[in-house]
N, C-alpha and C positions, 0 to 999 in steps of 0.2 A: 687715420689709424695709430700713429705714433703716440698721439695725446694719450689714448687708451691704455697704451703699452707702458706708458712713463708713469699713470697717476697709481698711487698706492693709497689705499683707504686707511687714515690714521685709526688704530684701535685703542689708543689710550685714554679715549673719553668717548659718552655718548653722542650720537649725531641725530639731528632732526631732518627727514627728508620731506620737503614741501611737495605738496602735490599739484600738478599744472594740466588738467584734463583739457585737451583742445578736441573734445568731442560735443555733439550735440544733445547725447542721451545717457551721459553717466548717470548713476543714481542719486549723486548727490548734488553736484553743480554742472550737469550737463548744460552746454549751450551759453554758459557765462564767460568762457574765455577762447571760444573757438575763432574769433576775429585775431589776427596777428597783433594788432595794436593793443586788445584787451589782453591776451596771452603776455606780451611784454610788460604791460604794466603790473600784472598780477606776480609777474615772475621778480620784478623789480621790488614789488612790495614784500614778498616772501623773504627776500635776501636782506631787506632793510629790517625785518623782523627777527633776523638770526639764522635763517635756514642754511645748513651745511651742504645741501644737497639737494637739486630739483629733478623730479620724477616727472617725465612728462609722457602723458599717454593719449593715442589718437584713437584708439577702439575701446568701446565701453566692454568691461567685463561683469557688468552686473548681471544676475540670474535673468535668463531669459533673453537675453541680447543675441541679436543676428550676428553671425561673423561678418567681418568686414574684408572685402577683397583687398589684396595686398596694395595696389595702386591706388586705393582710395585711402588706405591708411596713410600712404608715404604723401599723397597729396594735401592731407590734414597736418601730418607732421613736418613737412619738409620748409614750409614757409616760416615757421616758427623757430626751427632749430639753429639757424644762423645767428639772429638775433639774440637768443637766449645763451647759447654758447659763448657769445662775445661779452657776456656779463661777468665771466670770470669764474664761474662756480661750477663744481663737478656735475655733470648731466647724466641723468639715468634715464633710459627709455623703457619705457613698459610695452614689452611685446613679445609675442612668442613666435613670431616670424623671423626666420634665419636672414631672408633678404633686407627685411627692415632693419634688424640689428647691424648689419653690415653696412648699409647705407648711412645709418644715423652714426656709426662710430668713425666713418669717413667724415662726417661733417663736424665731428667732435665730442661726441658722447664717450663717457668713459665707464659706463656701468649698464648693463642690459638686467632688466627686471623682469623675468620669464615667469608668468603666472602657470605656467606647466612643467616648471623644473627641469628644461632640457628635453622633456619626454613628449613632446606634441610635435616638433619639426625636427626629423632626423638629421637635419644638415645644422641645427642649432650649436651644438656642441663644438663642431669642428670650427664653425664661424666665430663664436666667440673667442676660441683658442686662436684664430688667424687674427683677430684684431687686436688681441692683448687686454680686452676689457675684463673687469670684474663682472660676476653674474650672480644675481639674486635668484636661487632656486626654491620656488615657493611650491608647497604641497597642495595639490588638487584633485578633485573627484568629480566625475561626471554628474553624480547625485549624492545626497546625502543618504546615510544609512545609520540611523540610531542604533542599530543592534550590533556594530563593530566596535572594537577597541580602537578607538581613533589614535591613541599614541603608537600602537603598534603599527597601524597604517602608516601614521607619518614617519615612523624610524624605516620602515621598508621603502617607502617612497623615498627618503632621503638617501638611503644606502644606493639605491638605482640613480639619482640624479648625481651623486658624488663618483659613482663608477663611470657613467658616462662623461663626466667632467675631466676626471683623470686620465681616461683613456685617450681623449681628445687633445689633451696636453694643457690643459688649464690649471695653473698652478693651485696649490691648496690656499696660498694666502689670497688667491682671487676669487675664493667661492664662500657665498654667504646663503645661509638658510632662512627660509621663512615659513613657519607652520600654516601660514594661509587661513587666518581668522574670516569665517564667512563664506569660504569656497568649499562647497561640498560638505557641509557639516551641518548639522542640527544645533539649535542653540546651546543646549546642554553640552554638547562636544565642544564648543566654543570655550566653555568655562572651564570644562576638563582641562584644556590646553593651557588656559592662563594659570589654573591651580597647578598644574606641574610643569609650568614652563621652564623651570631651572634645569629639568632633566634633558632638555635638547642640547645642553652643553657638553653633552658626553659624545657628541659628533665631532667636537673639536673645532667648530668653525664660528664666526661671528653669526648672529641671529637679528633678523629684522622683524620688528611687531607692527602691523597694520592694521588698526581696529577702527580707524577713524569715521565715525558717523555711522557705522554699521549697524546691521539688525540685532545683533546680540546686545548693544546699549539701548536700542529704542525697546527692545523685549523687556527688559528691566526696568527702564524708566518710563515706558508708555509715551514716548515723544518721537515726533517725526525727524527726519536727517537734521533740520537746523536747530533742532535743542539737543542735540548729541554730544556738544562739546564737553562738559564737565564729566560724563560717563566715559568718552574716549580718553580723556587725560587720565581718569582713573586706572583703565586697562592699561594702557601705555606706562604709565608710572610703575604700576606693578611688574609688568614686562620687565623694565628697567632694574628694577631691584631684584629680580630673578636672572638676571644676565643679559639681556637684549643691549644688542650695541645700536641700532638703528631703529626709531620709530618714524613711521611714514604718516603724515598728517595733513589736513585741511588747512587747520587752524596753526599757524606756525608760532606765532608770538605767544600765546599761553603755553605752548608745549617747550618752547625755549626757555620761558621762565620757570616751569616746572623742573626741566632738565637741570638748570643752575641751581636750583634749590636743593635737589637730590645730590648735586656733586658737592655743593658746601656742607651739606649734613652727612652723607655717608660715603659717596664713591671716593673722592679725593682721601678722606681720611681713613677709608677701610678698602683700600683698593684689592685685597685679597676676597 
């Protein structure tokens, strides 16, 4: 846990978070990296491609996926954690379960990526505070509702998540927001979020964008998941220009190249 407490996410430049799914049923790459050797090889490849952070998930969060029992999630995650943390890169754990977060931080993780923004497991906020980890608090809904004002809904959700984090003692500098592209939203709502992404900065916290290979890309380009790289890049680069600090991606090298081009063109020359 000391490792999580000591880690501080740099905020002076954009970051690419590489996705490492150790699941048999993720929507995009389920089953490809659930063997330890395959997961470690993929982690090394993403690091070679320039990933700043690796985000490991052991439970699929695709629409319609069945909840995974805690011990089953840990059985998938634990064999991968030690060898991947040994690579020396900051490790994020994609989980909404407090016990998984606690065990993962004890094994070297420094970020908890909670797709329910501390609002699913009542013990999560206190657990993150105890570990000293950073936390990504993602907006989510049980079901999409095209009639709601999605930006207002996100604001209310974030205020609740930030309140839970602060009451538990998670420092502001360790809180990160994620509007949750594709989670409980219509396709149109995803693009409303992208169009108004800069307004999320009003909360005063770093923001993560994660649209990699998602349905919002496929809906526009009419392509399956493996053909969504270019659309994912467009969404993520737009998000960065509108204030995102982190982009979460399956395809690391193209994202790293695009981030470097943005830095060279805009971000370093116009940091305001």
